[in-house]
DOTIKE-627254 format. One record per residue (C-alpha): x, y, z. Coordinates in steps of 0.02 Angstrom, whole numbers, plus 50000, padded with zeros to 5 digits. Example, Ala and Ser with C-alpha at 12.3 -4.5 7.8 and 13.67 -1.06 7.14 Angstrom:
BEGIN
506154977550390
506844994750357
END
This chain:
BEGIN
500054999650004
500415018249992
501585022250127
501215036750255
502615050050324
503505046950156
503305067350133
503785070850319
505325060150280
505665065850130
506015082250208
506785078450372
507975063450370
492664872048304
491154868548416
491674885548458
491344891448290
489494886348293
489174895748441
488204913448484
489154926148561
489624925248777
489184938648844
489524942148990
490544934949154
489044936449247
488524922649375
486964914349412
485454924249458
483664921649480
482764919749312
481794935749331
483504943649266
483984931349143
483904936948986
484614932248789
486364936548788
486094948848640
485034960248730
486634963148862
487204983348818
488724989248876
489545006648853
491395003348836
491745011148667
490735026248740
489305021848645
487795009748685
488244990548587
487914974548614
489484965948707
489904954948548
490224971948459
491524976548591
493234968548508
494114968048691
494064959348858
492614965548946
491594956949082
490074961849139
489074959949306
487224964949322
486384971449475
485234958349488
487014946449524
487714959749626
485964958849749
486114938449737
487914939049779
487724953249944
489304959949862
489234980649912
490944981649899
492784976049806
493154963149923
491574955149876
491524953549672
493474950149612
492744933149625
491514939049464
492804945749370
494434937349306
496024946149328
495654960949451
496494958749600
496434971249769
497724977749868
496924983750029
497134985450206
495404993050266
493955003150181
494505018150090
495975012150048
495845001149887
497104999349763
496534988949596
497594979849506
497284970549311
498364958949220
499684960249345
500074978149300
500734985349481
502414990349549
501554998649719
501625015849650
500595033449718
499555033549559
498155020149485
498495010549344
496575007549342
495355020049286
493805021849389
492195029349317
490425032249402
489455034149217
490125046549133
491235054849280
493105049449312
493345046949482
494905047449564
496725060049545
497745059649377
499235065349469
500345055949568
500305069049708
498835064149820
498775046549847
497795040449702
498055023249672
497225018049840
495895029749818
494745018849699
493275023949833
492485008449844
490645013849792
489225004449853
488184993649744
486614995249779
485495002749647
486795000049507
486154994249330
488014984949309
489754985249316
490834983549161
492444978949198
493954983549041
495434972149051
497064980648959
497494997548914
496055010748872
497255025748837
496145028948682
494775034748738
494885036248938
496435042448912
497755042349085
497755031249223
497075015149131
498655006049084
497874989249150
496094993449112
494465002849178
493134999849288
491585008049274
489905009049375
488295010849294
486905018549371
485055016149352
484365031549267
482745037049310
481035030449232
479925041249135
478085036849184
478325024949325
478295024249508
479025012349584
480435006849732
481384996049837
481944993550018
483274981750093
483574977250267
485134965450302
485894958750486
487804949450499
488704943150618
490694941250608
491584924450711
492654931150832
491804949050801
490434959950802
488804961550725
488454974050572
486994978750483
486334986550333
484684997550256
484435000950085
482995011149998
482875018049813
481375026049754
480805031549571
479505043049560
478955052649366
478685071049367
477635073549216
477995066549030
479605071249008
480375073249183
480875057249321
481935058349472
482545043749549
483535041749737
484375030849838
485195029150008
486335016650079
486995012250261
488184999250307
488754995050479
490154983250488
490714972750635
492504974150684
493614959250708
495314963250779
495934967950970
497124977851048
497864966651159
498984976551251
500574969651186
502164978751250
503224988351127
505034987251153
505735006051119
507565009951106
508005023251221
510065023251216
510905036051358
512765039051355
512705026451516
511845013951437
512035013651254
510644997851226
509455005351369
507575001351309
506185008051362
504484996451377
502705007251324
500964994851346
499884996851233
497784998351261
496694986051282
495264986551173
494124975751076
493404974350898
494174991350864
494144988050642
492454991650647
491815002150502
490175009750427
489805017150237
488265027050198
487735039250071
486605041549910
486185045749746
485045059149668
484725059049492
483575069149363
483125063449186
482355076749087
481535068948907
480595081248814
480865070148634
481795055148581
483005067448498
483755077148668
484015070548848
484605077849001
485345068949153
485805077649323
486635066249447
487445067049619
488195054449717
488955056749897
489725042550010
490625043150179
491765027050237
492115028850397
493375015250478
494145016550643
495915007550640
496694996550495
496164977050457
497774972550502
498514958050600
500294958550714
501244944050599
502924935150584
504044945350479
504384930650396
502944915250392
501754930150390
500774918050522
499764928150656
500534930050831
499654928851007
498304915650934
497224927650862
496674943050759
497514959350860
498554972250847
499504985050975
498515000350960
499305015551065
498425028650981
496395025750912
496695026450730
495285031950589
495305035150411
493675045550374
493365045550178
492035058650094
491635057249925
490645068949799
490105069149617
489135078649525
488765078249338
487605085049192
487665074549061
486715080848876
486345070648734
485765075748568
485475068948398
485885080148248
485245067048139
486995062448064
487695059848232
487355061548434
488045074548512
488685071948700
489105084648850
489795078049008
490135090149126
490815083249305
491475088949476
492035078249620
492905079649768
493795069049902
494295073050065
494935062050178
495385063550364
496525051350448
497575049450594
498915037850611
499835028750748
501655031450738
502165025450903
503115012750854
503915019750740
504485036850790
505095030050945
506085019850836
506755031550724
507085043750865
508145032250982
507145039951120
507765058651087
506045065451125
505875053151288
504455041051240
502835045851202
501585042551090
501495047750949
499945053050808
500045058150638
498405070050584
498435069250377
497205076750291
497145073050096
496005083449981
495605081949781
494505092749700
494445088549482
493275096649348
493385088549192
492335093249052
492125081048879
491315084148718
490995070848592
490275066348441
489495047148391
488845043448214
487385035248201
487085017848162
487855012447978
488244998047883
489985003347818
490725013647957
490405019948112
491495034648220
491575044148362
492915060948390
492735069848562
493945082048659
494315082548848
495045095848973
495285090949158
495675103749277
496335095149465
496655102149638
497435091149769
498245094249947
498965083950081
499405091050249
500375080650366
500895085250568
501615075050704
501015075350880
501735068651016
500425063551164
500505058951328
500605039151365
498825031351377
497965048851330
497655060451185
498555075551287
499925084151188
501795082051280
501895099551362
503625108551329
503925101651147
504325114550987
503125108550866
503675092850795
503055094450619
501925101350476
501945099450317
500865103350174
501015099849998
499725107249855
499645102649682
498855107949535
498645096649388
497965099749213
497455091449039
496825093248859
496505079748750
495665075148582
495345057648539
494455048648375
493885029448386
492845021248224
492335004648157
492454998847969
491364988247923
492184978247770
490884962747781
489724956447874
491054944147910
492514955947949
492804974148050
494334985548111
494124997648232
495265011048245
495735024148391
496915038848431
497295052048592
498445065948602
498635072748799
499465085748838
499535089349040
500705100449146
500655100949343
501505109949475
501895105549666
502365115349787
502945111549971
503145119350162
503835112250285
503985115550473
504585108250634
505975099950706
506035084650624
505385093450471
506875107450434
508315112150496
507885121850674
506135121350633
505815136850558
504425138750421
505265133650233
504445136150080
504985126049924
505275130649762
503945124849644
504125110849534
503285109049375
503255096249234
502335090449085
502065076748966
501325073848778
500705057348750
500005049348609
499045031648632
497995022648495
497095004948468
497044995048356
495704979748331
495344968448201
493604954548224
493084941148101
491314934948164
491104916448098
489434920548116
488204927648196
488684914148350
490484919148355
491964932548352
493744931548342
494654947248397
496404953348423
496804970048499
498474982248499
498334997448610
499535007748706
499025015348888
499935028049003
500235034749133
500695053749198
502175058149258
502465072349385
503625083149516
504485079249640
504315092149765
505855093149882
506945103049960
508325111649869
509715102749976
509155084749901
510105087549742
510405068849714
508395067749668
507765070449494
506435083549511
505205076049410
504875058449365
504445050949176
502665046749133
502645024949097
501905015448967
501285003048891
500794991948749
499664976348751
499334963348606
497794953748636
496884941248555
495244931748603
493484921448557
491944926448612
490684910948576
488894903448652
487894888148592
486274894048503
485154887948648
486354897048754
486744881848867
488494883948849
489534898148812
491384904248816
492594919748827
494454916048841
495684928948776
497704929948805
498844948848818
500664950348793
500824968748868
502834976248875
502874990849019
504485002649001
504875018649128
503825009049258
503565019949420
503855016749579
503825024349773
505635022749831
506885031349941
508475039949878
509655045850031
508515052450153
507125055850045
505555046249986
505145050049787
504175046549639
505495039149539
505505029549375
506165011149357
506775000949185
505614986649101
504184974849158
503164961649061
501484952649079
500794938748998
499464926149020
497624924748982
495674924949056
494244912949028
492424912449089
491334899049052
489574896949072
488634881049049
486554877649086
486294860049088
484594859849138
483344873149174
483624881249335
485514876449340
487044886049307
489014883649337
490264898349283
491914895449296
493204909249268
494994913349309
496714919549247
498324915049221
499714931649257
501504928649240
502024948449273
503654951649319
505274965849292
506414964449153
507674973949233
508194979249399
506994991949480
508255002249568
509594995749737
508475004149852
506634996749780
507544979849798
506554973149658
507814963549538
507574956149374
506224941049355
505164946549518
503374943449516
502564961049501
501844964549676
499984957749729
499984947649568
499414930449568
499994917449451
498274909049459
496704913949504
494954904149470
493284904549515
491774894049535
490004896349558
488524885949543
486644888749574
485054882149564
483334887249591
481674879249532
479824883749574
478604880449690
476704883849719
476114901849748
477614908449609
478894905349752
480494903149690
481974894349799
483624896649744
485544890449840
487224895249769
489124891549808
490534900049759
492364895949780
493864907249739
495644900549726
497324913049718
498984907049725
500414914649806
500994932349762
502264943549806
502024957049924
502774978749893
504674977749845
505764977350004
507474979950006
507744975850168
506974959450170
507994954350012
509604958750065
509024947050243
508154933550134
508794933649956
507124935349884
505524945249911
504234941450032
502884929449951
501174930050024
500334911150045
499004905549926
497374904849984
495494897049963
493784906850008
492334896450005
490514909550005
488774898850017
486974907149995
485034902749967
483294911849973
481684913849897
480864923249778
479064928749836
478764941449706
478684957749791
479914951949908
481424942249920
482314932250064
484034927850080
485264919850195
487224918850145
488814915150217
490564923650173
492124914050197
491374898650271
493094891450279
494004906650382
495204906950251
496684918350319
496814929050147
498154941550156
497824957250062
499184968550116
500984968150204
501974982850265
503424985850205
504884986550368
505545001450301
503975012850311
502855018750444
501635010350381
502374995350474
502015002250656
502064985050740
503394982350881
504734970150903
504964969350722
503484961450686
502494965850530
500674973550490
499584961850366
497844965250313
496674949750311
495184947150238
493424946550337
493274931950451
491774917950424
490324930650422
488274925550409
486814937150379
485154936950319
484334950650202
482554953150164
481954965850012
480244972749972
479754980949814
478344992149792
END
C-alpha cells in the first residue's frame, strides 16, 4: 500500500465456431434477471453496443447478480471478474490491479468511472492509487470491467484497464422502488447491519427523479491486546537501554461504516434530446486498519488471534462527492454528447506512529505516544464533448475533446502525546507540519471508428493525443521537518507530458454465433514533479510518465440454445519506465524504474445443463515480472514477480433455482475462489536479509447463499468466507511508517473472517 509519512521524512531525514457470442462474466441470477445474451448492452466504447460488438476483453456484472451475491464492495465481487485483484488494508484504501500491472507507486493503473464521471486523481501527488473509493453497488445497473489499456477513450491512468459503475437512470412514467435490510455477524467479532432504499418518481411525461440511500455498518473483529513495545532509548551511560510501552486493551477496534446516496433527474422532452443531472455522496468511516501483527518471515499471526498493538486510536474518514450533467442531442447524422463533472474527495486520517517514531528517534524526545494527523483533499473538474455517428452498415465513428483541472493537497503533522491519553506532551516545540498543494491540468483530443468491410470482418481504430502540465509546492516547519524547525517554503516544481495513445482491433465474425478478435493498444500514466528541498540534489526534480503496449487475442462464443458459453483471451504487455515509490538518500520520492512484462490469459465459461441450474467458471493466468532491476533501494530485481499479482486465480460458482407453488422460487448457490501465492511490495531490507522478495501464501475462500423469491419480497441467507481463510490482502514494508508494529513484526491485512447474514428485500 502507499506508505505514510513519506512527505515528512522526505523533508527530514471448432464447436465453438457454431456458437453465439458469450456475453458476460456474469454469474447465476434468479430467472427474472436472465435475458438473451444479445440483449446485454455495454458502453465500453462510449456508445451503447451489445457485448459481441466490443473487440476487447470485458466482464459485465449485472445489478441483479450484485444483489444476489451480497456484493456491495470490491472484496465481494473480485470473484466475478477474472484477472481483477485488490490490495487493501482497510475500507477507503483500495488499490485495484488488472493483468498484474502494479509496482506499488502512488498513481493508479486502473481508471474508475461512475457513468460519465472519472473518479480519482490523474496525478501522483495525492495518493490516487489507493483512493479508488469503493462505491456501494445498491441500485447499480451493472459494473463493466475492461481489461488492458484504455488510453484511447479513457486517457491517463488506465494502463491495466477500467472499472465502470453504470447506475440506473430515472424511468419516465413509472413510480416504484424497493427497500432492503440486513444483519450479519462475523466470527469472533461484532454484529453488522445494513439498510438500503430506492425510489423512482415520475414528474410529468418528460421528467423523472430517482434517489437511493444506503447505510452499512461492518462489525470489528480485531483486538488491541496491550502488547508491549520495546523502544530503544539509548543513554550515554547505557547505549543499549530500552523502554517498554504498553498499548491499550480494546475489542473489535476495526469496525467501519459506509453511508451515502445518489440522486438523479432525467429530462427527456423528445427522442432527440436527453439531459441527466446526477449527484453521488458517499462516506467511509473506518477505525483501525484490518491488519494483524504477524511474523515477518512466515506471516503467521501472533498471539493466537486477530490482534494488533494500538497506542493511539486510529481512524480514516473518506468523503466522496460526484456531480455530473450529461446531455445527448440527436443531430441526425450523429449524436452530440456533453458531459460536465465535478468531484471532490476529503480524507481525514489519524495514524498511530508510536513505535515507528520512537524507534526512528531513539528516545531523543523521551518515549511519548506519537500520532500523525493527515488531510488529503482533491477537487476535480472535467469536461468532455464528443460526437458519435448514427448507426451505419459501413462505418461508425466517434470524435471528442477532453479537459480536466485538478487540485490536490496533503497536510501532515506529527504530535507527541502523553502515554495513555490524547493530551499533548507539554514543553515540546512543534514537531512537524508539512503541506503539499498541487495542480494537474490536461487537454486531449480523441477519435475512434469501426469500418465494416463485410458482415464477416470489421476493424476498429482509435487514437488520442494528450497534453498535461502540473506543478507542486511544499512548505514545512517543525524540528523533524526543517533545520532548526523554522518555516521553509521550497521552490515550485513543474512537469509536463505530451503523449499519443492508440488502439487497433480487427474482429472476424464466424457467424452471428461467434467472433474472434485481436487488439493492439497503448496506455500511459502521467509523470509528475518531485517537490523536495533544494538540498536534495541527488533526487530527480521530476519523474517520467510510464507506458504499456498490449497485444491481445480473444474469442467470444455461445451455443445456439445458450446452454454453454465461453469468453477466452490471451495477452502480452510490455511496460517501460515503470513508476516506483522509493527512497533516495533520506528522501521518499517517486521515481522511474526500467521495464516489466506481463503475459497471460483470462477465461469465463458458463454452462446451463438443465433449466434453473447454472455453473460459471472464470480465472486468469498472469505471469507479471520485472525485466530489469528496479533500483537498489527499491529492492526489485529482474525476474521478480510484480506485487500482488498471483500467477493463478480461479473462481467457481454454481446456483440452482426451482419453482414452487404460489410463484415462490427458492434458490441455493455456492462459490469458491482460489488465489495462488503472490509477492508483496518490493522490500529492499527483506531482500538483503533473505535473498528474495516476501511471498504471500495462497488461499481459498468459500461462500454460500440460499433464499427464495416471493415476487414482491426476496429473503436470502448467506455465509461469506465459510472456511475462515486467512487471506492476506496487504503486507506492510519494513522500511516505512505503515509498519507501526513492535518488536520487528509486521502489519498484515487480512480478509474478513466467516460472516453469516440474512437480508430481506421488498419492492413496491
